[in-house]
C-alpha positions in Angstrom: 0.0 0.0 0.0 2.9 2.4 0.5 2.0 4.6 3.5 4.5 7.4 4.3 4.4 9.4 7.5 6.5 12.6 7.9 6.6 14.8 11.0 6.6 18.5 10.3 8.8 20.0 13.1 8.8 23.6 12.0 5.1 24.3 12.2 4.3 27.0 14.8 0.6 27.7 14.0 -2.4 26.0 12.3 -5.4 28.2 11.3 -8.7 26.7 10.1 -11.4 29.2 8.9 -15.0 28.9 8.1 -17.3 31.8 7.1 -18.2 32.4 10.8 -15.2 31.4 12.9 -11.5 30.8 13.0 -9.8 28.0 15.0 -6.1 28.7 15.8 -3.8 26.1 17.2 -0.5 27.4 18.5 2.6 25.1 18.7 0.8 22.1 17.2 2.3 18.7 16.4 1.7 18.2 12.7 2.4 15.1 10.5 1.6 14.3 6.9 0.4 10.8 6.1 0.5 9.9 2.4 -1.5 6.8 1.2 -2.0 6.0 -2.5 -1.0 9.5 -3.6 -3.4 11.3 -1.2 -1.9 13.4 1.6 -3.6 13.8 5.0 -2.5 16.3 7.5 -2.8 15.2 11.1 -2.8 18.0 13.8 -2.6 17.3 17.5 -1.4 18.9 20.7 -0.8 22.6 21.0 -3.1 25.3 22.5 -6.4 25.9 20.7 -8.4 29.1 20.7 -11.5 29.9 18.7 -12.3 33.4 17.2 -15.4 34.6 15.7 -15.1 36.3 12.3 -16.9 39.6 12.3 -15.7 42.3 10.2 -18.4 44.9 10.4 -19.7 47.0 7.5 -17.8 49.3 5.2 -18.9 52.2 7.3 -17.4 50.6 10.4 -14.1 50.1 8.6 -14.1 53.7 7.4 -14.8 54.9 11.0 -12.1 52.7 12.5 -9.6 53.8 9.8 -10.2 57.5 10.4 -10.0 57.2 14.2 -6.9 55.1 14.2 -5.2 56.8 11.2 -4.8 53.6 9.2 -5.9 52.2 5.8 -9.3 50.6 5.3 -7.6 47.2 4.9 -5.9 47.5 8.2 -9.2 48.6 9.8 -11.0 45.7 8.3 -8.4 43.3 9.7 -8.6 44.8 13.1 -12.4 44.5 13.0 -12.1 40.8 12.2 -9.6 40.4 15.1 -12.0 42.1 17.5 -15.1 40.3 16.2 -16.6 43.5 14.9 -16.0 45.6 18.1 -15.2 49.1 16.8 -13.6 50.4 20.1 -11.5 47.3 20.5 -10.4 47.5 16.8 -9.3 51.1 17.3 -7.4 50.2 20.5 -5.6 47.3 18.8 -4.5 49.5 15.9 -3.3 52.3 18.2 -1.3 49.9 20.4 0.5 48.5 17.3 1.4 51.9 16.0 5.1 52.9 16.3 5.6 56.6 17.1 
């Protein structure tokens, strides 16, 4: 049958996304298993956290961008990270800013 297993030692994070949530696994143990030409990824261990995927509206992104002094794209990413919480998105962006 020819099954091959290979440990991937340099993986630091695995992210799985759906339209409504994101699962992040930090410091996972990852292996690939190849059987009959098909590769399967096996993920275990590590620390898991689940995040909702918000993002808000275009108006929300424009407001966050103007308040934090960043681009619309950066504001949209911050809204995703904060699950659509405008105030939290602004705080995240301002904390990351280097004077």
